[in-house]
C-alpha positions as CSV (number, residue, x, y, z in Angstrom):
1,X,27.3,-13.1,45.1
2,X,26.0,-15.4,42.5
3,X,26.2,-15.0,38.9
4,X,23.1,-16.8,38.0
5,X,21.0,-15.7,35.6
6,X,17.8,-13.7,37.0
7,X,16.0,-14.2,33.5
8,X,12.0,-15.4,33.7
9,X,13.7,-18.3,31.7
10,X,17.0,-18.7,33.6
11,X,16.3,-21.8,35.6
12,X,18.6,-24.0,33.5
13,X,21.6,-21.2,33.2
14,X,24.2,-20.9,35.7
15,X,25.6,-17.6,34.7
16,X,24.1,-14.1,33.7
17,X,23.9,-13.0,30.3
18,X,26.6,-11.1,28.8
19,X,26.3,-7.6,28.6
20,X,26.7,-6.9,25.0
21,X,24.8,-10.1,24.0
22,X,22.0,-8.7,26.5
23,X,22.0,-5.9,24.5
24,X,22.2,-7.5,20.9
25,X,19.4,-10.3,22.0
26,X,16.9,-7.5,22.8
27,X,13.9,-6.5,20.7
28,X,12.0,-4.4,23.1
29,X,13.3,-1.4,21.6
30,X,11.1,-2.1,18.5
31,X,8.5,-4.3,19.4
32,X,7.3,-2.6,22.6
33,X,4.6,-0.9,19.3
34,X,2.9,-4.4,19.8
35,X,2.4,-3.5,23.5
36,X,-1.7,-3.2,22.5
37,X,-1.8,-6.2,20.6
38,X,0.1,-8.3,23.4
39,X,-2.3,-7.0,26.1
40,X,-5.1,-7.6,23.8
41,X,-3.7,-11.4,23.1
42,X,-3.3,-11.8,27.0
43,X,-6.6,-10.7,28.0
44,X,-8.1,-13.4,25.8
45,X,-5.7,-16.3,27.1
46,X,-6.3,-15.5,30.5
47,X,-10.3,-15.3,29.7
48,X,-9.6,-18.9,28.2
49,X,-7.6,-20.3,30.9
50,X,-10.6,-19.3,33.1
51,X,-13.1,-20.8,30.7
52,X,-11.3,-24.2,31.0
53,X,-10.8,-24.1,34.9
54,X,-6.7,-23.5,35.0
55,X,-7.4,-19.9,36.2
56,X,-9.8,-19.0,39.1
57,X,-12.6,-16.4,38.5
58,X,-10.5,-14.0,41.3
59,X,-7.2,-14.5,39.6
60,X,-8.5,-14.1,36.0
61,X,-10.4,-10.6,37.2
62,X,-7.0,-9.5,38.7
63,X,-5.1,-10.1,36.0
64,X,-7.7,-8.6,33.5
65,X,-7.4,-5.4,35.9
66,X,-3.4,-5.4,36.0
67,X,-3.5,-5.9,32.4
68,X,-5.7,-2.5,32.1
69,X,-3.4,-0.7,34.4
70,X,-0.7,-1.8,32.3
71,X,-1.6,-0.5,29.0
72,X,-2.7,2.7,30.8
73,X,0.9,3.2,32.1
74,X,2.4,2.3,28.7
75,X,-0.2,4.9,27.1
76,X,0.8,7.6,29.6
77,X,4.5,7.0,29.2
78,X,4.9,5.9,32.5
79,X,5.8,2.4,32.1
80,X,9.6,1.5,32.6
81,X,10.8,-0.6,29.7
82,X,13.6,-2.9,30.2
83,X,16.2,-4.2,28.2
84,X,17.3,-7.0,30.5
85,X,13.7,-8.4,30.0
86,X,14.4,-8.5,26.2
87,X,11.0,-8.3,24.6
88,X,7.4,-6.6,24.9
89,X,6.1,-10.1,25.9
90,X,8.3,-10.3,29.4
91,X,8.4,-6.6,30.2
92,X,4.4,-6.8,30.3
93,X,4.4,-10.0,32.2
94,X,7.0,-8.9,35.0
95,X,4.9,-5.9,35.4
96,X,1.8,-8.0,35.6
97,X,3.6,-10.2,38.2
98,X,4.3,-7.0,40.2
99,X,0.4,-6.0,40.3
100,X,-0.7,-9.8,41.2
101,X,1.8,-11.8,42.3
102,X,1.5,-15.6,41.6
103,X,-1.7,-14.9,39.4
104,X,0.6,-13.0,36.8
105,X,3.0,-16.2,36.6
106,X,0.0,-18.5,35.8
107,X,-0.8,-16.1,32.6
108,X,1.7,-18.0,30.1
109,X,0.3,-21.3,31.1
110,X,-0.5,-22.9,27.8
111,X,1.7,-20.7,25.4
112,X,5.0,-19.6,24.1
113,X,6.5,-16.4,23.3
114,X,6.7,-18.2,19.8
115,X,2.6,-18.3,19.4
116,X,2.5,-15.4,21.6
117,X,4.5,-12.8,19.2
118,X,3.1,-14.5,15.9
119,X,-0.4,-13.8,17.4
120,X,0.7,-10.2,18.3
121,X,1.9,-9.6,14.6
122,X,-0.9,-10.7,13.3
123,X,-3.3,-8.4,15.3
124,X,-1.0,-5.6,14.8
125,X,-1.2,-6.3,11.0
126,X,-4.8,-6.5,10.9
127,X,-5.2,-3.4,12.0
128,X,-2.8,-1.9,9.7
129,X,-4.5,-3.4,6.8
130,X,-7.9,-2.2,8.0
131,X,-6.4,1.7,8.3
132,X,-4.7,1.5,5.2
133,X,-7.4,0.4,3.2
134,X,-9.6,3.2,4.6
135,X,-6.6,5.8,3.3
136,X,-6.2,3.8,0.0
137,X,-10.0,4.6,-0.3
138,X,-9.7,8.0,0.7
139,X,-7.0,8.6,-2.2
140,X,-9.3,6.7,-4.7
141,X,-12.0,9.4,-3.8
142,X,-9.4,11.8,-4.1
143,X,-8.7,10.6,-7.8
144,X,-12.2,10.3,-8.7
145,X,-12.8,14.1,-7.8
146,X,-10.5,15.4,-10.5
147,X,-11.2,12.9,-12.5
148,X,-15.0,14.3,-12.4
149,X,-14.0,17.9,-12.6
150,X,-11.6,17.2,-15.7
151,X,-13.6,14.4,-17.5
152,X,-13.8,16.7,-21.0
153,X,-10.5,18.1,-20.7
154,X,-8.3,17.6,-23.4
155,X,-4.8,16.5,-23.0
156,X,-1.9,14.4,-24.8
157,X,-1.3,10.7,-24.3
158,X,2.1,9.0,-24.3
159,X,3.8,6.2,-25.3
160,X,8.0,6.2,-24.8
161,X,7.0,9.6,-23.2
162,X,6.0,10.6,-27.1
163,X,2.8,12.1,-27.9
164,X,0.8,9.2,-29.2
165,X,-2.9,10.1,-29.0
166,X,-5.3,12.4,-27.4
167,X,-6.9,11.4,-24.3
168,X,-9.0,13.5,-21.5
169,X,-7.4,14.1,-18.2
170,X,-10.4,12.6,-16.6
171,X,-9.6,9.6,-18.6
172,X,-5.6,9.5,-17.2
173,X,-7.3,9.8,-13.6
174,X,-9.0,6.8,-14.0
175,X,-6.3,4.7,-14.8
176,X,-4.5,5.7,-11.6
177,X,-8.0,4.7,-9.9
178,X,-8.0,1.2,-11.4
179,X,-4.1,0.8,-10.2
180,X,-5.3,1.2,-6.6
181,X,-8.0,-0.6,-7.1
182,X,-6.4,-4.0,-7.8
183,X,-3.9,-3.0,-5.1
184,X,-6.9,-2.9,-2.7
185,X,-7.8,-6.3,-3.8
186,X,-4.2,-7.5,-2.9
187,X,-4.3,-6.0,0.3
188,X,-7.7,-7.6,1.2
189,X,-6.4,-10.9,-0.1
190,X,-3.6,-10.4,2.6
191,X,-6.2,-9.5,5.6
192,X,-7.7,-13.3,4.9
193,X,-4.0,-14.8,5.2
194,X,-3.1,-12.6,8.1
195,X,-6.3,-13.5,10.0
196,X,-5.4,-16.7,11.2
197,X,-4.8,-17.3,15.1
198,X,-1.3,-19.1,16.1
199,X,-2.2,-18.8,19.8
200,X,-2.4,-22.2,21.1
201,X,0.4,-23.6,18.8
202,X,2.7,-23.1,21.9
203,X,6.6,-23.2,21.0
204,X,6.1,-25.6,18.2
205,X,4.1,-28.4,19.0
206,X,0.7,-27.8,20.5
207,X,-0.1,-28.1,24.0
208,X,-0.8,-31.0,26.8
209,X,-3.3,-28.3,28.4
210,X,-6.7,-28.7,26.7
211,X,-6.7,-25.1,25.3
212,X,-9.9,-24.1,23.7
213,X,-8.6,-22.2,20.6
214,X,-12.0,-21.4,19.0
215,X,-12.4,-19.6,22.5
216,X,-9.5,-17.6,22.1
217,X,-10.0,-16.9,18.1
218,X,-13.6,-15.6,18.8
219,X,-12.4,-13.4,21.2
220,X,-9.9,-11.8,19.2
221,X,-11.7,-12.0,15.8
222,X,-9.7,-14.5,14.0
223,X,-11.6,-16.3,11.4
224,X,-9.7,-19.8,12.8
225,X,-7.2,-21.0,14.8
226,X,-4.0,-22.2,12.8
227,X,-4.3,-25.7,11.4
228,X,-0.6,-26.9,12.3
229,X,1.4,-25.8,15.2
230,X,4.5,-26.1,13.5
231,X,3.6,-23.5,10.5
232,X,1.9,-21.3,13.0
233,X,4.6,-20.3,14.9
234,X,7.6,-20.3,12.2
235,X,6.2,-18.5,9.1
236,X,6.0,-15.0,8.2
237,X,4.3,-15.1,4.8
238,X,1.6,-13.3,5.8
239,X,4.1,-10.5,6.4
240,X,5.8,-11.0,3.1
241,X,2.5,-10.8,1.5
242,X,1.9,-7.6,3.0
243,X,5.3,-6.4,1.5
244,X,4.3,-7.5,-1.8
245,X,1.4,-5.8,-1.6
246,X,3.4,-2.7,-0.5
247,X,5.7,-3.2,-3.2
248,X,3.2,-3.4,-6.1
249,X,1.2,-0.5,-4.6
250,X,4.6,1.6,-4.6
251,X,4.9,0.6,-8.3
252,X,2.1,2.3,-8.9
253,X,2.6,5.1,-6.4
254,X,6.1,6.1,-7.9
255,X,4.6,5.9,-11.4
256,X,2.1,8.6,-10.2
257,X,4.5,10.4,-8.5
258,X,6.9,10.7,-11.8
259,X,4.1,12.3,-13.7
260,X,3.6,14.5,-11.1
261,X,7.3,15.7,-11.0
262,X,6.8,15.8,-14.9
263,X,3.7,17.9,-15.2
264,X,4.8,20.5,-12.7
265,X,8.1,21.1,-14.4
266,X,8.3,24.1,-16.4
267,X,9.0,22.2,-19.9
268,X,5.4,20.5,-19.1
269,X,3.6,22.7,-16.7
270,X,0.4,20.6,-17.1
271,X,-0.7,20.9,-13.3
272,X,0.4,23.0,-10.3
273,X,0.4,21.7,-7.1
274,X,-0.5,24.0,-4.0
275,X,2.5,25.7,-2.3
276,X,1.7,23.7,1.3
277,X,2.8,20.5,-0.5
278,X,5.9,22.0,-2.2
279,X,9.5,23.2,-0.7
280,X,11.8,25.8,-2.0
281,X,15.6,26.3,-2.8
282,X,17.9,27.7,-0.4
283,X,20.1,29.3,-3.0
284,X,17.5,29.6,-6.0
285,X,14.7,31.9,-4.8
286,X,12.6,31.1,-7.7
287,X,12.1,27.2,-7.2
288,X,9.1,25.5,-6.3
289,X,9.9,21.9,-6.0
290,X,7.5,19.0,-5.7
291,X,8.9,17.2,-2.7
292,X,5.9,15.4,-1.7
293,X,5.9,13.2,-5.0
294,X,9.6,13.2,-5.2
295,X,9.7,11.6,-1.6
296,X,7.0,9.1,-2.4
297,X,9.3,7.9,-5.4
298,X,11.9,7.8,-3.3
299,X,10.5,5.9,-0.9
300,X,9.8,3.0,-3.0
301,X,13.1,2.0,-2.5
302,X,12.8,1.3,1.0
303,X,9.6,-0.5,0.3
304,X,11.6,-2.8,-2.0
305,X,14.1,-3.3,0.5
306,X,11.9,-4.4,3.1
307,X,10.1,-6.9,0.7
308,X,13.6,-8.7,0.0
309,X,14.7,-8.4,3.4
310,X,11.9,-10.6,4.5
311,X,11.9,-12.8,1.7
312,X,15.5,-13.3,2.6
313,X,15.1,-13.6,6.1
314,X,12.8,-16.6,5.8
315,X,15.0,-17.9,3.3
316,X,16.2,-21.9,4.0
317,X,14.9,-21.6,7.7
318,X,14.3,-25.2,9.1
319,X,11.0,-25.7,10.9
320,X,10.0,-24.5,13.4
321,X,10.7,-21.1,15.0
322,X,14.0,-19.4,14.9
323,X,15.6,-16.4,16.3
324,X,16.0,-15.0,12.8
325,X,12.5,-14.2,13.0
326,X,13.3,-11.4,15.7
327,X,14.1,-9.6,12.6
328,X,10.9,-9.7,10.9
329,X,9.3,-6.8,12.7
330,X,11.3,-3.6,11.9
331,X,10.8,-4.0,8.0
332,X,7.2,-4.9,8.3
333,X,6.6,-1.7,10.8
334,X,8.7,0.7,8.4
335,X,6.6,-0.8,5.4
336,X,3.3,0.1,7.2
337,X,4.3,3.5,8.1
338,X,5.8,4.5,4.8
339,X,2.6,3.2,3.1
340,X,0.1,4.8,5.3
341,X,2.3,7.9,5.6
342,X,2.4,8.2,1.5
343,X,-1.2,7.4,0.8
344,X,-2.4,10.1,3.1
345,X,0.1,12.6,1.6
346,X,-1.2,11.6,-2.1
347,X,-5.0,11.6,-0.8
348,X,-4.5,15.2,0.6
349,X,-2.7,16.6,-2.4
350,X,-4.1,15.2,-5.2
351,X,-7.6,16.9,-5.0
352,X,-6.2,20.1,-4.9
353,X,-4.3,19.7,-8.1
354,X,-4.7,22.9,-10.8
355,X,-5.1,21.5,-14.4
356,X,-3.7,23.8,-16.7
357,X,-6.2,23.2,-19.4
358,X,-4.9,25.7,-22.0
359,X,-1.7,24.2,-21.7
360,X,-2.9,20.7,-22.0
361,X,-4.7,21.5,-25.3
362,X,-1.9,22.9,-27.0
363,X,0.0,20.2,-26.0
364,X,-2.4,17.7,-27.4
365,X,-2.6,19.9,-30.8
366,X,1.5,18.8,-31.2
367,X,2.8,15.8,-32.1
368,X,0.0,14.6,-34.9
369,X,-1.8,13.2,-32.1
370,X,-4.8,12.6,-34.5
371,X,-2.4,10.4,-37.0
372,X,-4.0,7.4,-35.6
373,X,-7.8,8.7,-36.1
374,X,-6.7,9.1,-39.9
375,X,-5.6,6.0,-40.5
376,X,-8.7,4.5,-39.0
377,X,-10.8,6.9,-41.1
378,X,-9.0,5.4,-44.1
379,X,-9.7,1.8,-42.9
380,X,-13.8,2.8,-42.5
381,X,-13.3,3.9,-46.2
382,X,-12.1,0.3,-47.1
383,X,-8.2,0.8,-47.1
384,X,-6.2,-2.0,-45.9
385,X,-5.0,-1.1,-42.4
386,X,-1.3,-1.4,-43.7
387,X,-1.7,0.5,-46.6
388,X,-3.5,3.5,-44.4
389,X,-0.6,3.2,-42.1
390,X,1.7,3.8,-45.1
391,X,-0.6,6.8,-46.5
392,X,-0.8,8.4,-43.1
393,X,2.8,8.1,-42.3
394,X,3.7,10.1,-45.7
395,X,1.1,12.6,-44.6
396,X,2.8,13.0,-41.2
397,X,5.9,13.8,-43.2
398,X,4.7,16.1,-45.7
399,X,2.7,18.1,-42.9
400,X,6.3,18.4,-40.9
401,X,8.0,19.7,-44.3
402,X,5.1,22.3,-44.3
403,X,5.3,23.1,-40.6
404,X,1.6,22.5,-40.5
405,X,-0.7,20.2,-38.2
406,X,-3.0,17.5,-39.8
407,X,-6.1,19.5,-39.4
408,X,-4.2,22.6,-41.3
409,X,-3.8,20.6,-44.3
410,X,-6.1,21.4,-47.3
411,X,-7.9,18.8,-48.8
412,X,-6.3,18.8,-51.9
413,X,-3.1,18.3,-49.9
414,X,-4.4,15.4,-48.4
415,X,-5.8,13.7,-51.2
416,X,-2.6,13.8,-52.7
417,X,-1.4,10.8,-50.5
418,X,-5.3,9.1,-50.7
419,X,-8.3,9.6,-53.1
420,X,-10.4,8.2,-50.2
421,X,-10.4,10.9,-48.3
422,X,-13.2,13.5,-48.5
423,X,-14.5,16.4,-46.4
424,X,-15.3,14.4,-43.5
425,X,-12.0,14.1,-42.8
426,X,-11.9,16.9,-40.7
427,X,-14.4,15.8,-37.9
428,X,-11.6,13.4,-36.9
429,X,-8.5,15.5,-37.4
430,X,-9.7,17.6,-34.4
431,X,-8.7,16.7,-31.1
432,X,-11.8,17.1,-30.0
433,X,-13.3,14.9,-32.8
434,X,-10.9,12.6,-32.0
435,X,-11.4,12.2,-28.4
436,X,-14.9,11.9,-28.8
437,X,-14.6,8.9,-31.3
438,X,-13.2,6.9,-28.8
439,X,-16.7,6.1,-27.6
440,X,-16.2,2.0,-26.5
441,X,-16.2,1.1,-23.0
442,X,-13.3,2.1,-21.3
443,X,-12.5,4.5,-23.9
444,X,-11.2,8.3,-23.3
445,X,-14.0,9.9,-24.6
446,X,-16.4,12.3,-22.1
447,X,-19.2,10.3,-22.0
448,X,-17.5,7.2,-21.0
449,X,-15.1,8.9,-18.6
450,X,-18.6,10.1,-17.1
451,X,-20.1,6.5,-17.4
452,X,-16.8,5.0,-15.8
453,X,-16.8,7.4,-12.9
454,X,-20.2,6.5,-12.0
455,X,-19.4,2.7,-12.2
456,X,-16.1,3.6,-10.2
457,X,-18.2,4.9,-7.3
458,X,-20.5,1.8,-7.1
459,X,-17.4,-0.1,-7.1
460,X,-16.4,1.8,-4.1
461,X,-19.5,1.8,-2.4
462,X,-19.5,-2.2,-2.8
463,X,-16.2,-3.0,-1.9
464,X,-15.5,-4.9,1.1
């Protein structure tokens, strides 16, 4: 009995692959996820081979029919994936040959697994980007819904997690909206980088066959064929770019998550989340834990790690393709899944936030949040800002000693610190007056929030 290799690539080999190496080398356990895109690419490639006369029309039709059969088998769970065939490409090609004989052996003419897998991953990622962008749009709409409902709801704004100035809840929601808007712009740029077709680059040098790469690019809806065959098969910067988008998105998502966790705590009690988005404790029956935002915050770690993994994977790789690049898929797939699931979770949860308006108002009235308004008032009375800053600092210190809020101080008490203060000061010392005064473009006044919500809806409608 011969030990000669029976691999599709085994002609040069004189012995079978070591059993451990076969398992170690195989990627079919995870890259079978690409089956639809592998079949999609093979259809276009077969049609191109018929277009240039390498396949006759009968063989091309048989191949296309068989590829449909294979896709149906995989979807139905009837396809037998074989580790000894290494990857998604060779499993599908082997089954194709079983179905159509020699015609199946011709499908690989003019291509390599190097350009094949690079094409599959780009097709896969392009679809994932389109899906995720729709989910992000849904998240933005969810945020806008709350912003519109709470456009005039007063709350404290923080710096250093200390009460700083008074803002509206709607204004805070619009800050979340802007973060996601920039993330979507980054995602669209990644789509541009991804939408370039490697197929036809073959192993690394292009092909001696007169391949019509533009024909295939149009079939697969790529913007253009790749311009350099070495680069096309060997780089994964488009996947790194997606993971970079994911990392920045999760920097934003983790900030939103952290605020949701803080705001639902007993100490803050700013908002309440529906029970269906929370869990309880196995030992403490009173607990209601904000597990969804906590998990999103935690999953940020894996998205960051996936980006670093891909950056490290590509570091110092010589041109062209190296087996290292087999390791690109699991970090990419995991990032796609994590981004998708977390965005969906937030988009489903955020519209149902219950805002505790009375608690927010009480919190806004603590911490002397209108002190800056008093300083601005004095500046408008021609007091130099640094002098006004000192006056307000002393006024706050006095109010603390008296256990009073700024708007609870009498006029004569305020005038101890500056004779420029008059009766009209009380218009801006209230939290309502403070918020209403921030009426510059992009400010926190209810009028500006309403304006920005309208503009945000227009931007969403125009975003492509």
